[in-house]
Every structure is written in C-alpha cells, then in structure tokens.
N, C-alpha and C positions, 0 to 999 in steps of 0.2 A: 462597548460589546464589540464593535467593528474591529478595534484594535487587537482583540482576542481572535477574531475570526483572522485577521491578516497575519498573525504570527502561527496560525495553524496551517493555513495555506502555504505561508512561506516555509516551515517544518515540512509539509508534504513532499513540497517541491524539492527539497533538500535532500530528501530520503529518496526521492525518485532519482536524483542524480547520482547518490550513492550506489542504487540498485543495479543502474547502467553501468558503473563502473566497476564494480564486483561480480555482477552477472549477466555481461552484456547479450549472451545468446538467447535466441527467440525459443521460446516453448509453445508445444500446442496449448490452446485455449484451456483444455481439461488439467493440464497440470499448473497453468496460471490459477485456476481455480482452487486448485487443491493447497496453493501456496496461500491464497487468500484464506482458506478455512484455516491453515497452521497457525497464522498470524492471529485470527479471531481466538484461535484455542488459548493463543499465548496471553490476550486480553483477559481472558476467564482465569487464568491461573495469576495472572498479577493480581486481579481483582480479588482473590480467594486469599492470597499472600496480605492483603491490604496494602498493595504496593503502589501509591499515587504515582511516583514517578513512572514506573514499570507501566502502568496502564495507560498514561499519556504517550509514551513511547512505543507500547504495542500499537494503539489506536493510529498512531503516525503511520508505523510501517504497514497497518491494516489497509487503512486509507491509500497509501502510495501503491499498495499491492493493485488495488481496484482500479486505481487512476492508469496503472500499467498494464493491465487488462482490457481496460477500456479503448486506451491507444491503440492496442492491437486488434481488438474489434473493429475501430475505424479504418484502420489500416487493410484489412482483410476487406472491409465492404469497400474501400475506395479502389482497391485493386479488381474488385468484382465488376466494377462498371466499366 
C-alpha cells in the first residue's frame, strides 16, 4: 500500500508543477476554492461515466488544487507574522 501512496503523492506533486507552469498567477483564496469545487465536480462527472482513469486524474487534480490553496494559506499566514 505504501507504493500506491507514493505514486499518488508523486502524481500530485507533478500536477502541482504543471499547475504552476500553466497558471503561475496568484488568485484570491475564494477563487482557489472555486477551482477545487470545479475539480471535485469533474471527479463526480467521471464517476457518472464510470471512467476509472478519469476519476483518478481528476482526484489528482483536485488534491493538487487543495495543496496549492494550502500553500497559499501558509504563505499568507507567514507574511502576517
């Protein structure tokens, strides 16, 4: 199971890198949250289509979007100190 988790975390990290290269701009936190909800909706759509590969891909994109928002929250917190 550890190998599976390592693959997932590696895929999330790769998606984070891709996100930064495609969309380097910083968005307000509410917009980041909207992005997460959009990605989660795409997970639901892939589930309705019974698309296992799509489900995995969208879960990775959703998780990476959550990481991106968490990074921004920590950066804001660190700058407030």
